[in-house]
MINUMI-185048 format. One line per 2 residues: their letters; for each residue x, y, z of C-alpha. Coordinates in pm, whole numbers, m for minus. Layout:
N
a) X,Y,Z ~ ... $
# end
This chain:
690
mh) 3405,3172,m2704 ~ 3267,3495,m2555 $
sr) 3302,3822,m2729 ~ 3530,4071,m2552 $
sp) 3344,4311,m2321 ~ 3381,4688,m2392 $
qs) 3611,4767,m2107 ~ 3887,4531,m2263 $
gd) 3998,4832,m2489 ~ 4230,5119,m2372 $
en) 4096,5427,m2215 ~ 4113,5655,m2515 $
gl) 3929,5388,m2706 ~ 3640,5405,m2482 $
qt) 3600,5745,m2439 ~ 3585,5776,m2804 $
lq) 3360,5514,m2840 ~ 3124,5682,m2572 $
aw) 3131,6007,m2744 ~ 3060,5842,m3072 $
lv) 2740,5690,m2887 ~ 2628,6025,m2726 $
re) 2657,6214,m3056 ~ 2547,5970,m3291 $
ap) 2329,5671,m3167 ~ 1958,5682,m3212 $
la) 1926,5519,m2893 ~ 1928,5693,m2544 $
vf) 2299,5693,m2406 ~ 2353,5804,m2068 $
gv) 2627,5749,m1803 ~ 2723,5806,m1432 $
dr) 3054,5790,m1236 ~ 3123,5607,m931 $
en) 2955,5894,m722 ~ 2667,5867,m919 $
rv) 2689,6190,m1078 ~ 2563,6224,m1451 $
nl) 2878,6219,m1686 ~ 2722,6139,m2022 $
ws) 2394,6255,m2170 ~ 2266,6201,m2534 $
sp) 1984,6398,m2702 ~ 1777,6085,m2723 $
aa) 1816,6039,m2350 ~ 1696,6395,m2290 $
rv) 1394,6306,m2521 ~ 1310,5976,m2347 $
lg) 1369,6070,m1992 ~ 1304,6461,m2020 $
we) 1584,6638,m1862 ~ 1828,6833,m2082 $
ad) 2185,6788,m2050 ~ 2252,7103,m1872 $
ev) 2010,6997,m1617 ~ 2174,6674,m1521 $
lg) 2537,6654,m1622 ~ 2768,6696,m1312 $
qp) 2433,6648,m1090 ~ 2330,6329,m897 $
ap) 2114,6102,m1129 ~ 1772,6186,m1100 $
fw) 1668,5892,m1291 ~ 1649,5587,m1052 $
cs) 1306,5461,m951 ~ 1409,5304,m641 $
eg) 1664,5380,m366 ~ 1948,5151,m380 $
df) 1910,5095,m764 ~ 2272,5246,m854 $
er) 2453,5061,m560 ~ 2279,4744,m684 $
yl) 2370,4795,m1057 ~ 2730,4919,m957 $
ge) 2786,4601,m754 ~ 2636,4367,m1025 $
ie) 2835,4510,m1325 ~ 3151,4511,m1128 $
qr) 3120,4129,m1072 ~ 2970,4012,m1404 $
gr) 3110,4291,m1642 ~ 2769,4392,m1823 $
vn) 2404,4348,m1851 ~ 2265,4253,m2179 $
gr) 1888,4365,m2288 ~ 1723,4388,m1931 $
lv) 1406,4549,m1873 ~ 1443,4826,m1640 $
qw) 1209,5076,m1488 ~ 1330,5450,m1504 $
rt) 1181,5762,m1364 ~ 1113,6054,m1588 $
ka) 1140,6441,m1519 ~ 772,6433,m1528 $
gg) 749,6192,m1251 ~ 623,5889,m1447 $
al) 795,5549,m1500 ~ 928,5414,m1813 $
es) 1036,5053,m1871 ~ 1282,5009,m2133 $
et) 1512,4760,m2238 ~ 1863,4831,m2118 $
wv) 2219,4749,m2177 ~ 2492,4853,m1916 $
wl) 2865,4845,m1902 ~ 3159,4952,m1694 $
sg) 3292,5288,m1838 ~ 3687,5342,m1843 $
tg) 3671,5542,m1512 ~ 3465,5286,m1346 $
gl) 3119,5434,m1370 ~ 2843,5294,m1550 $
vf) 2740,5374,m1919 ~ 2348,5287,m2010 $
vv) 2186,5228,m2350 ~ 1830,5229,m2329 $
td) 1589,5133,m2627 ~ 1342,5433,m2709 $
hv) 987,5401,m2579 ~ 961,5043,m2539 $
rd) 654,5033,m2362 ~ 487,5189,m2669 $
te) 615,4909,m2903 ~ 354,4655,m3058 $
my) 572,4370,m2930 ~ 614,4503,m2562 $
ae) 247,4562,m2562 ~ 187,4204,m2662 $
va) 433,4085,m2380 ~ 290,4335,m2121 $
qs) m63,4182,m2227 ~ 42,3823,m2197 $
rs) 221,3866,m1873 ~ m73,4068,m1726 $
fi) m329,3767,m1859 ~ m90,3516,m1694 $
er) m71,3699,m1354 ~ m432,3732,m1362 $
ia) m514,3360,m1394 ~ m215,3262,m1153 $
da) m386,3513,m876 ~ m725,3329,m949 $
ad) m554,2979,m918 ~ m362,3145,m600 $
ic) m36,3052,m777 ~ 255,3262,m671 $
lf) 487,3383,m968 ~ 808,3551,m879 $
ay) 1149,3584,m1007 ~ 1495,3579,m815 $
dv) 1785,3770,m911 ~ 2082,3505,m875 $
ts) 2341,3757,m888 ~ 2234,3992,m618 $
nr) 2074,3704,m442 ~ 1766,3857,m392 $
li) 1359,3821,m469 ~ 1307,4111,m751 $
ya) 930,4028,m844 ~ 631,3860,m648 $
sn) 295,3831,m779 ~ m7,3954,m553 $
ac) m108,3575,m481 ~ 230,3553,m265 $
ea) 68,3775,m13 ~ m220,3490,52 $
ms) 69,3231,44 ~ 295,3402,308 $
gy) 90,3697,462 ~ 323,3934,328 $
ss) 266,4193,32 ~ 455,4176,m273 $
de) 672,4483,m188 ~ 749,4343,158 $
lv) 893,4039,1 ~ 1065,4231,m299 $
nd) 1204,4519,m77 ~ 1342,4275,220 $
ph) 1621,4055,24 ~ 1608,3798,288 $
lw) 1239,3787,399 ~ 1151,3486,202 $
ls) 1437,3266,306 ~ 1370,3371,657 $
lv) 1016,3205,632 ~ 1130,2885,531 $
hp) 1134,2596,810 ~ 1485,2536,946 $
ed) 1455,2159,870 ~ 1359,2242,509 $
la) 1616,2526,435 ~ 1827,2298,210 $
la) 1528,2214,m9 ~ 1469,2576,m71 $
te) 1837,2702,m107 ~ 1999,2440,m298 $
pi) 1818,2497,m633 ~ 1891,2880,m589 $
qt) 2257,2825,m517 ~ 2307,2583,m812 $
gs) 2077,2802,m1052 ~ 1915,2482,m1170 $
sa) 1563,2401,m1270 ~ 1397,2218,m985 $
rs) 1070,2135,m800 ~ 1066,2109,m421 $
ey) 815,2092,m148 ~ 893,2259,166 $
ri) 718,2425,486 ~ 715,2810,551 $
rh) 595,2984,836 ~ 276,3221,737 $
rn) 265,3569,892 ~ 9,3433,1110 $
gt) 243,3199,1281 ~ 67,2916,1109 $
er) 280,2630,908 ~ 221,2628,525 $
wv) 344,2383,280 ~ 437,2519,m72 $
av) 535,2331,m395 ~ 784,2537,m571 $
hl) 900,2526,m953 ~ 1222,2722,m1053 $
yp) 1331,2777,m1417 ~ 1659,2932,m1502 $
rf) 1699,3207,m1728 ~ 2067,3223,m1882 $
ga) 2258,3529,m1993 ~ 2487,3596,m2296 $
de) 2776,3423,m2109 ~ 2575,3122,m2058 $
rv) 2550,3175,m1697 ~ 2206,3188,m1502 $
ty) 2093,3539,m1428 ~ 1739,3465,m1289 $
le) 1553,3209,m1176 ~ 1196,3224,m1270 $
gl) 918,3043,m1071 ~ 582,2964,m921 $
am) 464,2862,m613 ~ 151,2703,m494 $
di) 16,2646,m144 ~ m22,2254,m94 $
td) m110,2255,267 ~ m441,2070,234 $
rk) m305,1821,13 ~ m30,1744,255 $
vh) m263,1723,530 ~ m476,1490,336 $
qv) m185,1264,254 ~ m110,1242,617 $
el) m446,1152,703 ~ m466,892,438 $
qr) m144,739,537 ~ m271,725,890 $
la) m579,545,782 ~ m389,299,575 $
ft) m161,227,870 ~ m426,213,1151 $
da) m676,m47,1237 ~ m1013,110,1171 $
lt) m1180,m72,1459 ~ m932,m53,1747 $
ql) m736,265,1615 ~ m414,58,1691 $
pn) m141,15,1411 ~ m233,m239,1165 $
rq) m29,m527,1008 ~ 135,m292,740 $
qf) 259,m59,999 ~ 368,m348,1222 $
eh) 564,m500,929 ~ 736,m146,843 $
dl) 817,m122,1218 ~ 961,m448,1283 $
ra) 1203,m419,1004 ~ 1322,m66,1133 $
av) 1340,m195,1475 ~ 1563,m481,1373 $
eq) 1782,m235,1173 ~ 1803,m19,1463 $
ae) 1898,m323,1679 ~ 2164,m457,1451 $
rr) 2336,m103,1439 ~ 2311,m57,1818 $
ge) 2388,m425,1927 ~ 2066,m455,2118 $
kl) 1789,m719,2115 ~ 1415,m712,2066 $
av) 1132,m922,2136 ~ 811,m1005,1876 $
fl) 504,m1121,2084 ~ 197,m1262,1904 $
fd) m108,m1267,2103 ~ m418,m1495,2035 $
fd) m734,m1472,2272 ~ m858,m1816,2344 $
gf) m1231,m1718,2429 ~ m1299,m1487,2169 $
ky) m1432,m1714,1884 ~ m1697,m1830,2133 $
vn) m1782,m1478,2245 ~ m1815,m1389,1882 $
dt) m2048,m1686,1768 ~ m2252,m1675,2081 $
fg) m2310,m1275,2115 ~ m2278,m1147,1756 $
hq) m2049,m946,1544 ~ m2115,m617,1708 $
fg) m2036,m761,2083 ~ m1750,m934,1911 $
da) m1622,m588,1808 ~ m1675,m427,2140 $
tl) m1462,m695,2279 ~ m1185,m645,2052 $
ka) m1195,m279,2145 ~ m1176,m359,2501 $
ia) m889,m607,2437 ~ m695,m366,2253 $
er) m754,m73,2518 ~ m620,m328,2800 $
lr) m317,m417,2595 ~ m231,m66,2554 $
qt) m262,36,2907 ~ m78,m288,3030 $
ll) 200,m214,2796 ~ 228,159,2783 $
gr) 571,298,2775 ~ 713,m54,2759 $
ak) 625,m206,2413 ~ 405,m97,2138 $
vy) 79,m289,2014 ~ m62,m379,1680 $
rm) m371,m539,1574 ~ m289,m799,1296 $
gg) m671,m887,1218 ~ m943,m1101,1387 $
de) m847,m1174,1742 ~ m483,m1176,1688 $
ft) m255,m912,1805 ~ 135,m841,1788 $
vi) 362,m635,2017 ~ 723,m500,1959 $
qa) 952,m469,2257 ~ 1305,m295,2176 $
gi) 1583,m268,2406 ~ 1549,m577,2607 $
ag) 1826,m774,2798 ~ 1703,m1086,2739 $
ee) 1454,m1380,2821 ~ 1362,m1229,3155 $
dv) 1220,m918,2995 ~ 1035,m1124,2757 $
rd) 888,m1322,3055 ~ 836,m1023,3263 $
ta) 608,m840,2990 ~ 391,m1178,2903 $
ar) 349,m1232,3266 ~ 193,m864,3289 $
cl) m30,m952,2993 ~ m146,m1265,3149 $
da) m192,m1105,3491 ~ m406,m826,3291 $
fr) m632,m1086,3164 ~ m703,m1268,3444 $
ep) m982,m1032,3498 ~ m1292,m1067,3302 $
lp) m1348,m762,3021 ~ m1629,m535,3084 $
vm) m1802,m547,2751 ~ m2160,m380,2694 $
ge) m2279,m452,3052 ~ m2130,m808,3067 $
lv) m1812,m941,3213 ~ m1645,m1140,2938 $
pm) m1345,m1388,3041 ~ m1069,m1390,2824 $
gi) m771,m1634,2791 ~ m457,m1538,2608 $
si) m212,m1765,2435 ~ 158,m1574,2360 $
ga) 428,m1686,2138 ~ 754,m1502,2149 $
ai) 1084,m1494,1974 ~ 1396,m1274,2017 $
yp) 1619,m1104,1782 ~ 1921,m1204,1744 $
dh) 1932,m1477,1975 ~ 1635,m1697,1772 $
sr) 1696,m1524,1436 ~ 1817,m1225,1265 $
dv) 1588,m1269,952 ~ 1275,m1053,1018 $
dt) 1026,m1298,836 ~ 1182,m1594,1019 $
ll) 1160,m1410,1354 ~ 796,m1356,1308 $
ry) 726,m1715,1195 ~ 888,m1818,1506 $
ad) 667,m1614,1742 ~ 391,m1726,1533 $
is) 484,m2112,1568 ~ 513,m2061,1940 $
my) 201,m1880,1989 ~ 4,m2185,1835 $
aa) 221,m2435,2069 ~ 114,m2194,2369 $
ke) m264,m2274,2263 ~ m199,m2648,2232 $
qg) m54,m2653,2584 ~ m393,m2514,2735 $
gh) m343,m2164,2628 ~ m335,m1869,2881 $
rl) 41,m1929,2899 ~ 378,m1779,2728 $
cl) 553,m2003,2482 ~ 910,m1885,2398 $
ys) 1069,m2018,2099 ~ 1409,m2219,2152 $
es) 1586,m2410,1906 ~ 1682,m2696,2136 $
gd) 1360,m2644,2332 ~ 995,m2800,2312 $
sa) 982,m3084,2054 ~ 628,m2970,1975 $
ih) 763,m2624,1839 ~ 1042,m2782,1666 $
nr) 813,m3018,1501 ~ 606,m2739,1397 $
ll) 864,m2558,1271 ~ 973,m2849,1035 $
lh) 655,m2894,891 ~ 577,m2513,847 $
na) 925,m2485,675 ~ 849,m2793,453 $
la) 474,m2686,389 ~ 616,m2311,262 $
ka) 809,m2456,m5 ~ 592,m2764,m87 $
fd) 368,m2550,m322 ~ 676,m2403,m523 $
rg) 870,m2752,m564 ~ 560,m2929,m667 $
ef) 515,m3154,m393 ~ 147,m3158,m396 $
sl) m77,m3423,m611 ~ m424,m3522,m642 $
dy) m563,m3894,m606 ~ m917,m3990,m723 $
qp) m1140,m4205,m516 ~ m1429,m4340,m741 $
if) m1803,m4287,m653 ~ m2074,m4508,m743 $
dv) m2426,m4538,m833 ~ m2567,m4787,m570 $
rr) m2847,m4906,m775 ~ m2684,m4944,m1077 $
gv) m2317,m5011,m973 ~ m2163,m4776,m1233 $
rv) m1912,m4500,m1188 ~ m2085,m4149,m1153 $
ga) m1779,m3938,m1037 ~ m1473,m3917,m836 $
ea) m1363,m3718,m541 ~ m1054,m3539,m586 $
ll) m814,m3620,m262 ~ m513,m3391,m195 $
rw) m165,m3581,m128 ~ 149,m3421,10 $
ns) 491,m3609,m48 ~ 761,m3437,141 $
pe) 1130,m3515,65 ~ 1195,m3419,433 $
lg) 890,m3554,608 ~ 765,m3828,367 $
fv) 400,m3857,310 ~ 190,m3613,524 $
pp) m172,m3707,580 ~ m415,m3416,494 $
av) m549,m3439,862 ~ m217,m3324,976 $
fv) m121,m3069,725 ~ m434,m2895,637 $
pf) m538,m2750,946 ~ m207,m2593,989 $
ae) m189,m2468,620 ~ m545,m2306,702 $
qw) m383,m2126,1015 ~ m38,m2008,828 $
gm) m254,m1881,532 ~ m175,m2103,265 $
mq) m489,m2310,216 ~ m632,m2038,m18 $
qi) m346,m2097,m254 ~ m361,m2469,m239 $
ga) m716,m2484,m227 ~ m729,m2294,m572 $
wv) m454,m2519,m729 ~ m685,m2795,m618 $
le) m961,m2685,m803 ~ m807,m2598,m1101 $
ta) m627,m2912,m1144 ~ m934,m3130,m1076 $
ca) m1138,m2923,m1331 ~ m852,m2995,m1584 $
ta) m853,m3376,m1512 ~ m1221,m3399,m1540 $
sr) m1217,m3222,m1856 ~ m931,m3490,m1989 $
wq) m1187,m3759,m1906 ~ m1462,m3599,m2103 $
rl) m1240,m3607,m2397 ~ m1178,m3974,m2323 $
nl) m1564,m4036,m2331 ~ m1547,m4096,m1934 $
rm) m1836,m3859,m1823 ~ m1775,m3842,m1432 $
rv) m1846,m3583,m1183 ~ m1543,m3464,m1005 $
sv) m1596,m3369,m631 ~ m1366,m3104,m495 $
nv) m1357,m3005,m95 ~ m1345,m2633,m32 $
sl) m1174,m2446,276 ~ m1294,m2176,491 $
sq) m1025,m1944,354 ~ m1141,m2014,7 $
mv) m1514,m1945,67 ~ m1478,m1634,277 $
dp) m1281,m1473,m34 ~ m1502,m1225,m212 $
qf) m1402,m1351,m550 ~ m1444,m1729,m447 $
vd) m1735,m1783,m706 ~ m1550,m1595,m1001 $
sv) m1242,m1809,m910 ~ m1472,m2122,m974 $
ah) m1616,m1978,m1318 ~ m1238,m1918,m1413 $
al) m1140,m2271,m1345 ~ m1439,m2382,m1524 $
rh) m1389,m2190,m1829 ~ m1003,m2264,m1815 $
aq) m1056,m2642,m1807 ~ m1338,m2610,m2085 $
ls) m1556,m2819,m1824 ~ m1933,m2830,m1787 $
pe) m2050,m2669,m1472 ~ m2262,m3004,m1399 $
ql) m1935,m3219,m1370 ~ m1804,m3037,m1066 $
ql) m1929,m3065,m718 ~ m1782,m2868,m440 $
ev) m1784,m3026,m82 ~ m1802,m2826,254 $
ha) m1777,m2993,569 ~ m2055,m3007,796 $
sl) m1876,m2867,1082 ~ m1835,m2515,878 $
la) m2205,m2534,780 ~ m2280,m2531,1145 $
qy) m2085,m2233,1207 ~ m2116,m2017,902 $
ad) m2465,m2142,770 ~ m2541,m1770,608 $
li) m2219,m1726,453 ~ m2226,m2115,286 $
gd) m2579,m2078,224 ~ m2536,m1771,m7 $
la) m2234,m1921,m169 ~ m2449,m2239,m250 $
ae) m2720,m2001,m392 ~ m2482,m1858,m618 $
ld) m2274,m2166,m727 ~ m2618,m2320,m824 $
rl) m2710,m2034,m1034 ~ m2379,m2108,m1218 $
gv) m2472,m2478,m1237 ~ m2211,m2637,m972 $
sv) m2367,m2854,m719 ~ m2275,m2835,m347 $
ai) m2253,m3132,m127 ~ m2233,m3128,268 $
dd) m1954,m3355,357 ~ m1935,m3585,699 $
fg) m2292,m3536,791 ~ m2410,m3708,1085 $
hg) m2080,m3645,1278 ~ m1988,m3370,1539 $
ea) m2230,m3055,1524 ~ m2575,m3052,1433 $
vl) m2643,m2903,1084 ~ m3016,m2992,1036 $
aa) m3138,m2639,1054 ~ m2849,m2509,843 $
ls) m2946,m2756,552 ~ m3279,m2534,453 $
ag) m3066,m2205,429 ~ m2885,m2296,117 $
sy) m2924,m2472,m232 ~ m2743,m2799,m149 $
da) m2746,m3096,m358 ~ m2617,m3369,m139 $
ik) m2514,m3472,170 ~ m2216,m3704,222 $
lh) m2294,m3952,518 ~ m1982,m4005,771 $
ps) m1842,m4336,789 ~ m1942,m4367,1136 $
ll) m2321,m4386,1031 ~ m2217,m4713,898 $
sl) m2106,m4877,1203 ~ m2291,m4680,1476 $
ap) m2444,m5019,1621 ~ m2458,m5393,1539 $
eg) m2619,m5450,1221 ~ m2992,m5504,1264 $
er) m3337,m5342,1203 ~ m3267,m5012,1407 $
he) m2943,m4962,1224 ~ m3119,m5001,884 $
rl) m3412,m4784,1008 ~ m3163,m4496,1108 $
ma) m2998,m4508,753 ~ m3326,m4506,602 $
gv) m3430,m4205,797 ~ m3121,m4022,715 $
vr) m3150,m4113,341 ~ m3527,m4020,341 $
la) m3427,m3670,500 ~ m3203,m3631,229 $
hd) m3479,m3692,m36 ~ m3729,m3492,128 $
lg) m3499,m3189,88 ~ m3445,m3244,m260 $
mr) m3065,m3403,m192 ~ m2889,m3698,m297 $
ai) m2735,m3933,m29 ~ m2396,m4032,m78 $
ae) m2202,m4259,172 ~ m1852,m4274,259 $
gv) m1608,m4527,401 ~ m1821,m4841,249 $
er) m1565,m5094,322 ~ m1774,m5439,318 $
re) m2042,m5594,68 ~ m2304,m5594,374 $
qe) m2271,m5226,407 ~ m2352,m5201,17 $
ml) m2647,m5419,51 ~ m2770,m5199,331 $
la) m2744,m4857,147 ~ m2921,m5040,m154 $
rt) m3227,m5148,84 ~ m3226,m4788,247 $
gc) m3251,m4613,m135 ~ m2901,m4430,m77 $
de) m2805,m4289,m399 ~ m2430,m4292,m417 $
mq) m2138,m4450,m235 ~ m1747,m4432,m209 $
gf) m1491,m4658,m6 ~ m1225,m4921,m24 $
wk) m1486,m5204,m99 ~ m1560,m5076,m448 $
ar) m1221,m4893,m503 ~ m911,m4710,m370 $
pv) m806,m4357,m421 ~ m548,m4379,m747 $
sa) m408,m4106,m972 ~ m610,m3954,m1241 $
eh) m395,m4151,m1503 ~ m466,m4496,m1340 $
la) m847,m4404,m1288 ~ m865,m4340,m1653 $
dw) m711,m4652,m1751 ~ m911,m4836,m1497 $
ng) m1243,m4693,m1603 ~ m1148,m4787,m1988 $
rm) m1098,m5135,m1890 ~ m1431,m5145,m1700 $
aa) m1628,m4978,m1965 ~ m1481,m5226,m2232 $
ee) m1575,m5525,m1998 ~ m1931,m5412,m1907 $
gd) m2014,m5224,m2242 ~ m2047,m4912,m2024 $
sv) m1916,m4615,m2148 ~ m2080,m4375,m1882 $
# end
């Protein structure tokens, strides 16, 4: 409950109180009527301000420092009833200024009565406060922090430090004397941010734009702290403001960089995903359709491999510019990575708009691209899906466009393939495969079988190759040759490959504990090898399984070595330092890799099964095999034959000096448990615990 204010008594009581204060109070007491004429004047008032009673009584008040002070105080007191202990600056008879703590209330006749402490500026406490305030202001000015105070009752700025001028271009006096100046500088779109804390009288932090005197736009961060009166209502808002324009500009630039492809300056994958979701939401609100296109450039890989990465980068820039010019004002183009681009076209009528847009792009790329003085032919495969005709889900829509794009490539390229649920069976089959593969990992549908590898000379087991198996509830058993290429295309192979590596290492570790010291061989994909953390992931798998590095062999397909000799050579050297061996799989089939063999620390070549059946058995066949084996040995590598299916082939390998072999003739792939049991039985029969 609040105490009653002085005006709550009767008029005689007030006059008696005022007369007693004038006569007896040790503090300065004085008053004015509603016409601003002095009607009360105590002796301490004469001593503090300098005028004697006969000089001021009945005269216009001479002690106001600023024009309008009387009207401001009168309006505030009429609204609130009183002011308790506010620092007020008074003008003295000598022309100076005296800042004193002041109490004010309405007199019985409607004027104002003031009680002012005597010589506040001279007190030790005031000196300490003033010194602290001066020190804080100096620090704030040096840091370009604007300090200010806002009178909530009179709705005006009453104090602004020097730093406010640098921030706004207006001096402290201009800001204080014009009560509406500061808010007039606030950007119209940000006015609510600036005024809401003032209206509510709450502590707050906000960021908004102001217009500098020189016409430039500045960003400011404003912190407000309320000051409460005796009635628990906010009387002032004190605050500080900082110019954060440079930080905002930097943030905008960082955001632009984060959502822009550095090479082509097109929006990147992150921006595409954000824009696609926003476009779908807008289309849903408006009842419209939109199309998503995926572009893949059929000749880019050849260009990049033939002319090098610098030429490839220039080609990507030329592709981006031609797409941008072709679709300017019609659709927005994004670069997803590599030679894959996407397009969002909003507000379409239907399939005809999609086909028209695709036709424009196909026509644009019928002409070769001028790149670094060369003319580069570039085919384009386009996949597209329509919202909401094909799906209302963003991720599904993008997946349909992706599936359609690969279907366009399979149909010969440089064409559009539009997704349709009742359309081309190849698209439908690809969709079924994609959907099943996306769920296979989480549902635990993958497993590993192991095919034993034998020492040709001794006939004993020295290792086993881990073979990935997928048994799908929807599709049944799916051969690796069918699903692995798609898993690589759809970005799933890195996760699958990591699981294969960790599982195979754990299995080999269990074999060691059973005293079955067999090396495990694991195939690795390109998506694994391009990961900068690949070697670390191999080391982690070994540590986690507690497997010795020499018990792990990684296999790289020969076709990858032909294309990425430097990358794989560097990885082989790092793995060699780790103690892990690397074998080149399917050697002797497809692209030649002889020159690439010298670029890395490889431990073995695995001979493609076709080398065992190139020609009728005879002297020439045997000499060919012997030559390949000798090549491996001359390079310090083991020769491992795959696909051995007959005894005659085993004997040929023995005569030519081949080191190891695997195939149905010796053993079919089995599960890890069956292989362990089989090895145990064979070891017992042979007395061989190796």
